DRENBA-341319 format. One record per residue (C-alpha): residue in three letters; x, y, z. Coordinates in nm, 4 decimals. Example, Ala and Ser with C-alpha at 12.3 -4.5 7.8 and 13.67 -1.06 7.14 Angstrom:
REM DRENBA-341319
res = ala&px = 1.2300&py = -0.4500&pz = 0.7800
res = ser&px = 1.3670&py = -0.1060&pz = 0.7140
//
This chain:
REM DRENBA-341319
res = met&px = -0.0002&py = 0.0032&pz = 0.0000
res = thr&px = 0.2822&py = 0.2390&pz = 0.0872
res = his&px = 0.4534&py = 0.1640&pz = -0.2496
res = thr&px = 0.1233&py = 0.2264&pz = -0.4331
res = leu&px = 0.0698&py = 0.5635&pz = -0.2417
res = ser&px = 0.4334&py = 0.6488&pz = -0.3260
res = lys&px = 0.3813&py = 0.5858&pz = -0.7036
res = leu&px = 0.0578&py = 0.7868&pz = -0.6932
res = leu&px = 0.2201&py = 1.0838&pz = -0.5232
res = thr&px = 0.5200&py = 1.0548&pz = -0.7683
res = gly&px = 0.2651&py = 1.0659&pz = -1.0606
res = val&px = 0.0805&py = 1.3630&pz = -0.9113
res = thr&px = 0.4189&py = 1.5373&pz = -0.8673
res = his&px = 0.5189&py = 1.4745&pz = -1.2286
res = his&px = 0.1798&py = 1.5914&pz = -1.3515
res = ala&px = 0.2021&py = 1.9112&pz = -1.1478
res = glu&px = 0.5512&py = 1.9768&pz = -1.2916
res = arg&px = 0.4325&py = 1.9142&pz = -1.6433
res = leu&px = 0.1332&py = 2.1445&pz = -1.5800
res = ala&px = 0.3724&py = 2.4186&pz = -1.4335
res = val&px = 0.5986&py = 2.3894&pz = -1.7456
res = gly&px = 0.3016&py = 2.4140&pz = -1.9820
res = val&px = 0.1667&py = 2.7327&pz = -1.7941
res = ala&px = 0.5183&py = 2.8744&pz = -1.8094
res = val&px = 0.5395&py = 2.8084&pz = -2.1826
res = leu&px = 0.2003&py = 2.9639&pz = -2.2433
res = ala&px = 0.2907&py = 3.2690&pz = -2.0384
res = leu&px = 0.6167&py = 3.3125&pz = -2.2424
res = ala&px = 0.4230&py = 3.2614&pz = -2.5649
res = ser&px = 0.1665&py = 3.5227&pz = -2.4552
res = ser&px = 0.4521&py = 3.7654&pz = -2.3579
res = ala&px = 0.6281&py = 3.7024&pz = -2.6886
res = ala&px = 0.3002&py = 3.7689&pz = -2.8892
res = ala&px = 0.2495&py = 4.1080&pz = -2.7208
res = gln&px = 0.4038&py = 4.3619&pz = -2.9559
res = thr&px = 0.5865&py = 4.6450&pz = -2.7675
res = tyr&px = 0.6739&py = 4.9949&pz = -2.8951
res = thr&px = 0.9284&py = 5.2614&pz = -2.8742
res = ile&px = 0.7775&py = 5.6233&pz = -2.8470
res = thr&px = 0.8798&py = 5.9422&pz = -3.0117
res = asp&px = 0.7607&py = 6.2825&pz = -2.8729
res = leu&px = 0.6825&py = 6.4902&pz = -3.1828
res = gly&px = 0.7067&py = 6.8129&pz = -2.9800
res = thr&px = 0.5443&py = 7.1322&pz = -3.0759
res = leu&px = 0.6190&py = 7.4539&pz = -3.2629
res = gly&px = 0.6098&py = 7.6683&pz = -2.9570
res = ser&px = 0.3516&py = 7.8188&pz = -2.7166
res = asn&px = 0.0539&py = 8.0450&pz = -2.8035
res = his&px = -0.1946&py = 8.2137&pz = -2.5689
res = leu&px = -0.3500&py = 7.8796&pz = -2.4792
res = gly&px = -0.0213&py = 7.7166&pz = -2.4072
res = ser&px = 0.1831&py = 7.4409&pz = -2.5806
res = tyr&px = 0.0250&py = 7.1343&pz = -2.7386
res = ser&px = 0.0315&py = 6.9006&pz = -3.0421
res = glu&px = -0.1990&py = 6.6267&pz = -3.1667
res = ala&px = -0.1388&py = 6.3670&pz = -3.4468
res = phe&px = -0.4137&py = 6.2392&pz = -3.6774
res = cys&px = -0.2412&py = 6.0567&pz = -3.9576
res = val&px = 0.0652&py = 5.8629&pz = -4.0659
res = asn&px = 0.1831&py = 5.7202&pz = -4.3968
res = ser&px = 0.3970&py = 5.4287&pz = -4.4995
res = ser&px = 0.7148&py = 5.6424&pz = -4.4592
res = gly&px = 0.6316&py = 5.7352&pz = -4.0950
res = gln&px = 0.5506&py = 6.0937&pz = -4.1968
res = val&px = 0.2870&py = 6.2335&pz = -3.9557
res = gly&px = 0.0288&py = 6.5061&pz = -3.9806
res = gly&px = -0.1656&py = 6.6923&pz = -3.7234
res = gln&px = -0.2086&py = 7.0280&pz = -3.5450
res = thr&px = 0.0194&py = 7.2154&pz = -3.3030
res = ser&px = 0.0521&py = 7.5388&pz = -3.1058
res = ala&px = 0.2994&py = 7.7830&pz = -3.2454
res = ser&px = 0.4709&py = 8.0970&pz = -3.1218
res = ser&px = 0.4392&py = 8.2593&pz = -3.4601
res = arg&px = 0.1770&py = 8.5323&pz = -3.5358
res = pro&px = -0.0873&py = 8.5554&pz = -3.6715
res = val&px = -0.0808&py = 8.1773&pz = -3.7351
res = thr&px = -0.1121&py = 8.0446&pz = -3.3775
res = asp&px = -0.2331&py = 7.6845&pz = -3.4411
res = pro&px = -0.1110&py = 7.5584&pz = -3.7698
res = ala&px = -0.1351&py = 7.2193&pz = -3.9320
res = phe&px = 0.1938&py = 7.0349&pz = -3.9256
res = leu&px = 0.3959&py = 6.7726&pz = -4.1043
res = tyr&px = 0.6526&py = 6.5642&pz = -3.9129
res = ser&px = 0.9125&py = 6.4133&pz = -4.1388
res = asn&px = 1.2768&py = 6.2963&pz = -4.0878
res = gly&px = 1.2724&py = 6.3989&pz = -3.7152
res = ala&px = 1.1438&py = 6.7491&pz = -3.7704
res = met&px = 0.8046&py = 6.9241&pz = -3.7355
res = thr&px = 0.7203&py = 7.1785&pz = -4.0060
res = ser&px = 0.4275&py = 7.4155&pz = -4.0162
res = leu&px = 0.2021&py = 7.3871&pz = -4.3286
res = gly&px = 0.0591&py = 7.7265&pz = -4.2578
res = thr&px = -0.3093&py = 7.8045&pz = -4.3093
res = leu&px = -0.5475&py = 7.9293&pz = -4.5658
res = gly&px = -0.5082&py = 8.2828&pz = -4.4232
res = gly&px = -0.6433&py = 8.2380&pz = -4.0767
res = glu&px = -0.4950&py = 8.1255&pz = -3.7387
res = tyr&px = -0.5876&py = 7.7635&pz = -3.7303
res = gly&px = -0.5204&py = 7.4546&pz = -3.9445
res = ser&px = -0.5276&py = 7.0752&pz = -3.8925
res = ala&px = -0.3878&py = 6.7965&pz = -4.1068
res = gln&px = -0.6222&py = 6.4990&pz = -4.0912
res = gly&px = -0.5018&py = 6.2640&pz = -4.3640
res = ile&px = -0.1700&py = 6.1834&pz = -4.5463
res = asn&px = -0.1060&py = 5.9609&pz = -4.8394
res = thr&px = 0.2052&py = 5.7665&pz = -4.9609
res = ser&px = 0.3495&py = 6.0566&pz = -5.1561
res = gly&px = 0.3151&py = 6.2994&pz = -4.8656
res = gln&px = 0.0099&py = 6.4944&pz = -4.9768
res = leu&px = -0.1982&py = 6.6039&pz = -4.6784
res = ala&px = -0.5692&py = 6.6942&pz = -4.6373
res = gly&px = -0.7381&py = 6.8732&pz = -4.3606
res = tyr&px = -0.9136&py = 7.1994&pz = -4.2801
res = ser&px = -0.8013&py = 7.5569&pz = -4.2044
res = thr&px = -0.9506&py = 7.8907&pz = -4.1174
res = leu&px = -0.9675&py = 8.1699&pz = -4.3742
res = ala&px = -0.8852&py = 8.5336&pz = -4.2897
res = ser&px = -1.2676&py = 8.5712&pz = -4.2389
res = gly&px = -1.2724&py = 8.2922&pz = -3.9718
res = ser&px = -1.4567&py = 8.0444&pz = -4.1805
res = tyr&px = -1.3263&py = 7.6866&pz = -4.2147
res = his&px = -1.2416&py = 7.5376&pz = -4.5520
res = ala&px = -1.1065&py = 7.1953&pz = -4.6501
res = phe&px = -0.7488&py = 7.1960&pz = -4.7924
res = leu&px = -0.5198&py = 6.9703&pz = -4.9972
res = tyr&px = -0.1435&py = 7.0358&pz = -4.9299
res = thr&px = 0.0840&py = 6.9253&pz = -5.2222
res = gly&px = 0.4450&py = 7.0278&pz = -5.2805
res = gly&px = 0.4490&py = 7.3044&pz = -5.0311
res = gln&px = 0.1266&py = 7.4582&pz = -5.1438
res = met&px = -0.1978&py = 7.4560&pz = -4.9566
res = thr&px = -0.5017&py = 7.4651&pz = -5.1832
res = asp&px = -0.8599&py = 7.5602&pz = -5.0734
res = leu&px = -1.1013&py = 7.2927&pz = -5.1921
res = gly&px = -1.4089&py = 7.5170&pz = -5.1699
res = thr&px = -1.7506&py = 7.4076&pz = -5.0492
res = leu&px = -2.0699&py = 7.2570&pz = -5.1650
res = gly&px = -2.2438&py = 7.5933&pz = -5.1589
res = ala&px = -2.2180&py = 7.7445&pz = -4.8087
res = asp&px = -1.9168&py = 7.8710&pz = -4.6191
res = tyr&px = -1.7890&py = 7.5647&pz = -4.4459
res = ser&px = -1.5927&py = 7.2444&pz = -4.5340
res = ala&px = -1.3472&py = 7.0126&pz = -4.3719
res = ala&px = -1.1320&py = 6.7246&pz = -4.5249
res = tyr&px = -1.0673&py = 6.4134&pz = -4.3160
res = ala&px = -0.8759&py = 6.1728&pz = -4.5498
res = leu&px = -0.7256&py = 6.1107&pz = -4.8922
res = asn&px = -0.6000&py = 5.8147&pz = -5.0943
res = asp&px = -0.2850&py = 5.7714&pz = -5.2884
res = ser&px = -0.4660&py = 5.9078&pz = -5.6121
res = gly&px = -0.5176&py = 6.2307&pz = -5.4307
res = gln&px = -0.8956&py = 6.1904&pz = -5.3972
res = val&px = -1.0165&py = 6.3645&pz = -5.0756
res = val&px = -1.3277&py = 6.3143&pz = -4.8639
res = gly&px = -1.4910&py = 6.5183&pz = -4.5860
res = val&px = -1.7927&py = 6.7317&pz = -4.5094
res = ser&px = -1.9266&py = 7.0576&pz = -4.6416
res = ala&px = -2.2228&py = 7.2815&pz = -4.5810
res = ile&px = -2.4550&py = 7.2874&pz = -4.8728
res = ala&px = -2.6768&py = 7.5931&pz = -4.9872
res = ser&px = -2.9545&py = 7.4967&pz = -4.7340
res = gly&px = -2.7103&py = 7.5018&pz = -4.4343
res = asp&px = -2.7209&py = 7.1148&pz = -4.3869
res = gln&px = -2.3881&py = 6.9361&pz = -4.4031
res = his&px = -2.3130&py = 6.6555&pz = -4.6506
res = ala&px = -2.0283&py = 6.4253&pz = -4.7195
res = phe&px = -1.8129&py = 6.5092&pz = -5.0152
res = leu&px = -1.5675&py = 6.3490&pz = -5.2591
res = tyr&px = -1.3037&py = 6.5868&pz = -5.4108
res = ser&px = -1.1574&py = 6.4381&pz = -5.7327
res = asn&px = -0.9998&py = 6.5978&pz = -6.0431
res = gly&px = -1.0641&py = 6.9451&pz = -5.9136
res = gln&px = -1.4325&py = 6.8829&pz = -5.8536
res = met&px = -1.6153&py = 6.8504&pz = -5.5147
res = thr&px = -1.9159&py = 6.6141&pz = -5.5347
res = asp&px = -2.2037&py = 6.5839&pz = -5.2883
res = leu&px = -2.2434&py = 6.2188&pz = -5.1744
res = gly&px = -2.5840&py = 6.2747&pz = -5.0324
res = thr&px = -2.7276&py = 6.1070&pz = -4.7252
res = leu&px = -2.9148&py = 5.7966&pz = -4.6041
res = gly&px = -3.2298&py = 5.9916&pz = -4.6135
res = gly&px = -3.1689&py = 6.2395&pz = -4.3405
res = asp&px = -3.0200&py = 6.5917&pz = -4.3327
res = thr&px = -2.6532&py = 6.5246&pz = -4.2547
res = ser&px = -2.3628&py = 6.3043&pz = -4.3606
res = thr&px = -1.9842&py = 6.3081&pz = -4.3129
res = ala&px = -1.7170&py = 6.1078&pz = -4.5120
res = ala&px = -1.4389&py = 5.9952&pz = -4.2817
res = ser&px = -1.2101&py = 5.7779&pz = -4.4982
res = ile&px = -1.1360&py = 5.6549&pz = -4.8623
res = asn&px = -0.9272&py = 5.3632&pz = -4.9615
res = asn&px = -0.7136&py = 5.3192&pz = -5.2796
res = arg&px = -1.0110&py = 5.1462&pz = -5.4530
res = gly&px = -1.2139&py = 5.4694&pz = -5.4075
res = ile&px = -1.4536&py = 5.3171&pz = -5.1577
res = ile&px = -1.5663&py = 5.5722&pz = -4.8977
res = val&px = -1.6980&py = 5.5299&pz = -4.5379
res = gly&px = -1.8429&py = 5.7664&pz = -4.2889
res = tyr&px = -2.1759&py = 5.8192&pz = -4.1128
res = ser&px = -2.5092&py = 5.9715&pz = -4.2083
res = tyr&px = -2.8502&py = 6.0324&pz = -4.0518
res = asn&px = -3.1404&py = 5.8413&pz = -4.2084
res = ala&px = -3.5078&py = 5.9467&pz = -4.2304
res = ala&px = -3.5883&py = 5.8120&pz = -3.8855
res = gly&px = -3.3246&py = 6.0523&pz = -3.7290
res = asp&px = -3.0640&py = 5.7810&pz = -3.6501
res = phe&px = -2.7049&py = 5.8072&pz = -3.7507
res = leu&px = -2.5403&py = 5.5013&pz = -3.9190
res = gly&px = -2.2007&py = 5.4163&pz = -4.0604
res = phe&px = -2.2007&py = 5.3909&pz = -4.4253
res = val&px = -2.0119&py = 5.2497&pz = -4.7186
res = tyr&px = -2.0304&py = 5.4528&pz = -5.0566
res = arg&px = -1.9278&py = 5.2684&pz = -5.3843
res = asn&px = -2.0356&py = 5.2950&pz = -5.7323
res = gly&px = -2.2517&py = 5.6089&pz = -5.6570
res = arg&px = -2.4502&py = 5.4393&pz = -5.3750
res = met&px = -2.4498&py = 5.4978&pz = -4.9998
res = thr&px = -2.5332&py = 5.1822&pz = -4.8001
res = ala&px = -2.5894&py = 5.1476&pz = -4.4186
res = leu&px = -2.3466&py = 4.9264&pz = -4.2268
res = gly&px = -2.5651&py = 4.8304&pz = -3.9267
res = thr&px = -2.4858&py = 4.8470&pz = -3.5547
res = leu&px = -2.3788&py = 4.6227&pz = -3.2605
res = gly&px = -2.7408&py = 4.5845&pz = -3.1576
res = gly&px = -2.8364&py = 4.9482&pz = -3.1015
res = thr&px = -2.9597&py = 5.1938&pz = -3.3536
res = trp&px = -2.6392&py = 5.4051&pz = -3.4151
res = ser&px = -2.2940&py = 5.3635&pz = -3.5600
res = ile&px = -2.0034&py = 5.5491&pz = -3.7148
res = ala&px = -1.7519&py = 5.4342&pz = -3.9700
res = asn&px = -1.4169&py = 5.5993&pz = -3.9206
res = ser&px = -1.1666&py = 5.4138&pz = -4.1447
res = ile&px = -1.1438&py = 5.1664&pz = -4.4264
res = asn&px = -0.8348&py = 4.9768&pz = -4.5618
res = asp&px = -0.7620&py = 4.8382&pz = -4.9051
res = arg&px = -0.9186&py = 4.5028&pz = -4.8147
res = asn&px = -1.2454&py = 4.6910&pz = -4.7414
res = gln&px = -1.2224&py = 4.6230&pz = -4.3646
res = ile&px = -1.3701&py = 4.8951&pz = -4.1610
res = ala&px = -1.2998&py = 5.0339&pz = -3.8130
res = gly&px = -1.5571&py = 5.2486&pz = -3.6259
res = gln&px = -1.7953&py = 5.2693&pz = -3.3308
res = gly&px = -2.1317&py = 5.0902&pz = -3.2851
res = tyr&px = -2.3913&py = 5.1309&pz = -3.0187
res = thr&px = -2.5008&py = 4.8231&pz = -2.8266
res = thr&px = -2.8488&py = 4.7150&pz = -2.7382
res = gly&px = -3.0578&py = 4.9959&pz = -2.5954
res = asn&px = -2.7920&py = 5.2471&pz = -2.7123
res = leu&px = -2.6540&py = 5.2425&pz = -2.3460
res = thr&px = -2.2936&py = 5.2011&pz = -2.4565
res = ala&px = -2.0850&py = 5.2385&pz = -2.7800
res = his&px = -1.7959&py = 5.0008&pz = -2.8515
res = ala&px = -1.5218&py = 5.0001&pz = -3.1148
res = phe&px = -1.5740&py = 4.7553&pz = -3.3984
res = arg&px = -1.3982&py = 4.5879&pz = -3.6868
res = tyr&px = -1.6157&py = 4.5116&pz = -3.9910
res = thr&px = -1.5017&py = 4.2296&pz = -4.2212
res = asn&px = -1.6921&py = 4.0485&pz = -4.4973
res = gly&px = -2.0273&py = 4.1673&pz = -4.3683
res = thr&px = -1.9695&py = 4.0990&pz = -3.9985
res = met&px = -1.9344&py = 4.3727&pz = -3.7419
res = thr&px = -1.7073&py = 4.2447&pz = -3.4559
res = asp&px = -1.7479&py = 4.4154&pz = -3.1049
res = leu&px = -1.3887&py = 4.4905&pz = -2.9843
res = gly&px = -1.4998&py = 4.5612&pz = -2.6308
res = thr&px = -1.3338&py = 4.8206&pz = -2.3965
res = leu&px = -1.0366&py = 4.8605&pz = -2.1637
res = gly&px = -1.2777&py = 4.8176&pz = -1.8639
res = gly&px = -1.4834&py = 5.1373&pz = -1.9029
res = ser&px = -1.8178&py = 5.2145&pz = -2.0692
res = asp&px = -1.7260&py = 5.3045&pz = -2.4237
res = ser&px = -1.4611&py = 5.2848&pz = -2.6943
res = ser&px = -1.4104&py = 5.3866&pz = -3.0592
res = gly&px = -1.1961&py = 5.2503&pz = -3.3529
res = ser&px = -1.0234&py = 5.5378&pz = -3.5221
res = ala&px = -0.8174&py = 5.3634&pz = -3.7871
res = ile&px = -0.7361&py = 5.0289&pz = -3.9481
res = asn&px = -0.4309&py = 4.9204&pz = -4.1535
res = asn&px = -0.4138&py = 4.6636&pz = -4.4384
res = ser&px = -0.3319&py = 4.3845&pz = -4.1793
res = gly&px = -0.6625&py = 4.4515&pz = -4.0037
res = thr&px = -0.5121&py = 4.5961&pz = -3.6991
res = val&px = -0.7355&py = 4.8581&pz = -3.5323
res = val&px = -0.6323&py = 5.1467&pz = -3.3017
res = gly&px = -0.8416&py = 5.3985&pz = -3.1206
res = his&px = -0.9408&py = 5.5021&pz = -2.7702
res = ser&px = -1.1341&py = 5.3521&pz = -2.4873
res = arg&px = -1.2421&py = 5.4431&pz = -2.1371
res = ile&px = -1.0729&py = 5.2574&pz = -1.8598
res = arg&px = -1.2350&py = 5.1760&pz = -1.5175
res = asn&px = -1.1798&py = 5.5326&pz = -1.3818
res = ser&px = -1.3594&py = 5.6769&pz = -1.6989
res = ser&px = -1.0499&py = 5.8434&pz = -1.8425
res = tyr&px = -0.9420&py = 5.7525&pz = -2.1954
res = his&px = -0.6549&py = 5.5345&pz = -2.2964
res = ala&px = -0.5218&py = 5.4463&pz = -2.6524
res = phe&px = -0.5654&py = 5.0862&pz = -2.7593
res = val&px = -0.4621&py = 4.8440&pz = -3.0331
res = ser&px = -0.6500&py = 4.5428&pz = -3.1501
res = thr&px = -0.4984&py = 4.2714&pz = -3.3730
res = asn&px = -0.7093&py = 4.0264&pz = -3.5861
res = gly&px = -1.0290&py = 4.1315&pz = -3.4157
res = ala&px = -0.8982&py = 4.0136&pz = -3.0773
res = lys&px = -0.9535&py = 4.1755&pz = -2.7432
res = met&px = -0.7999&py = 4.5315&pz = -2.7264
res = lys&px = -0.4773&py = 4.5952&pz = -2.5444
res = asp&px = -0.3962&py = 4.9223&pz = -2.3667
res = leu&px = -0.1064&py = 5.0835&pz = -2.5503
res = asn&px = 0.0105&py = 5.2248&pz = -2.2179
res = ser&px = 0.1148&py = 4.8711&pz = -2.1186
res = leu&px = 0.3243&py = 4.8271&pz = -2.4286
res = ile&px = 0.5566&py = 5.1197&pz = -2.4115
res = pro&px = 0.8694&py = 5.1542&pz = -2.1854
res = ala&px = 0.7889&py = 5.1673&pz = -1.8198
res = gly&px = 0.8643&py = 5.5158&pz = -1.6535
res = ser&px = 0.8299&py = 5.6938&pz = -1.9903
res = gly&px = 0.6146&py = 5.9626&pz = -1.8286
res = trp&px = 0.3496&py = 5.9163&pz = -2.1046
res = val&px = -0.0179&py = 5.8562&pz = -2.0716
res = leu&px = -0.1387&py = 5.7733&pz = -2.4259
res = thr&px = -0.5010&py = 5.8861&pz = -2.4546
res = asp&px = -0.5859&py = 5.8350&pz = -2.8236
res = ala&px = -0.4315&py = 5.6341&pz = -3.1083
res = ala&px = -0.5577&py = 5.8123&pz = -3.4319
res = ala&px = -0.3739&py = 5.6358&pz = -3.7066
res = ile&px = -0.1691&py = 5.3206&pz = -3.7952
res = asn&px = 0.0317&py = 5.2351&pz = -4.1085
res = asp&px = 0.1172&py = 4.9039&pz = -4.2584
res = ala&px = 0.4473&py = 4.8851&pz = -4.0707
res = gly&px = 0.2521&py = 4.8974&pz = -3.7441
res = gln&px = 0.3565&py = 5.2561&pz = -3.6544
res = ile&px = 0.0866&py = 5.4288&pz = -3.4519
res = ala&px = 0.0253&py = 5.8090&pz = -3.4306
res = gly&px = -0.1820&py = 5.9901&pz = -3.1742
res = ala&px = -0.1812&py = 6.2080&pz = -2.8696
res = gly&px = -0.1205&py = 6.1762&pz = -2.5026
res = thr&px = 0.0078&py = 6.3697&pz = -2.2015
res = val&px = 0.3631&py = 6.3950&pz = -2.0938
res = his&px = 0.5014&py = 6.6204&pz = -1.8254
res = gly&px = 0.1559&py = 6.7740&pz = -1.7970
res = gln&px = 0.1218&py = 6.8717&pz = -2.1684
res = thr&px = -0.0657&py = 6.7100&pz = -2.4560
res = his&px = 0.1806&py = 6.6130&pz = -2.7306
res = ala&px = 0.1643&py = 6.4096&pz = -3.0523
res = phe&px = 0.3496&py = 6.0811&pz = -3.0432
res = leu&px = 0.4649&py = 5.8205&pz = -3.2967
res = leu&px = 0.4945&py = 5.4596&pz = -3.1750
res = thr&px = 0.7254&py = 5.2264&pz = -3.3657
res = pro&px = 0.7135&py = 4.8418&pz = -3.3150
res = ala&px = 1.0179&py = 4.7308&pz = -3.1104
res = gln&px = 1.2414&py = 4.4753&pz = -3.2905
//
């Protein structure tokens, strides 16, 4: 009996050891799978009457970043910027004080919006050192949010009635994309196939993410509620955005692939939003955490989102609050706080 008990205990011990080894291997595999990043502070162009800040909204395949920044220059106090080869450069404005670069393509063209000397906002396309006013759809307001490698630009403009409609600017012409039956729509992203996404109100007064192709705007659906927003589309027609859940009590980031909208959850708080998606299907954005503040996230292959703050060097001093863009190399641009100031950042995957 003693010998039998001894054999039993030995077997249990060996099983426990194998289980421990298995757990350790899984932990190592999980650790190895978690991509980490180095972080670059993009800085600012100085301080204005509101202080010193910068925010990044777009990044291209070369790691060039666009956004907006404070500046010590006058009268341009808040210009759009391009960050390239380690330096931040002002793009200027369309004659006013303020500008913001929202999209950048492979060749380094940027699209965004700027104030005129009158104070009105107009969409712009920046090419070869020149900022061009794209005009409007009939009233004195427009803003561009994205462009593709062909230089096609999308955004929103006021029409003659005062309502705001999504637009496509192509070959020197701004075209009204209409709505889903309501008064308002906005185009947020365009891929290299010319397919556009954004959101629009329908006749019932609900706003829904849409896909626009071949002259037709189609609603995407939701995560169970009645509202959604599409923010980004890649060249595989995968989409990132935000969908409301049943009862419209919360809104979650989603990835939309082949007709299926996948809920990416949150970082522990009530809501999240997917801001951008690259051609690998990786989504970045922001989410509330348990204390209700926002943290930047990354989600790979539709999996549970990860807090980007846990994937940068410890003790960096940064709190990453929003990831706005991601390129195909996995570099991520956005904004966070460091030393008490809001600064644009660029994350680069660690080797």
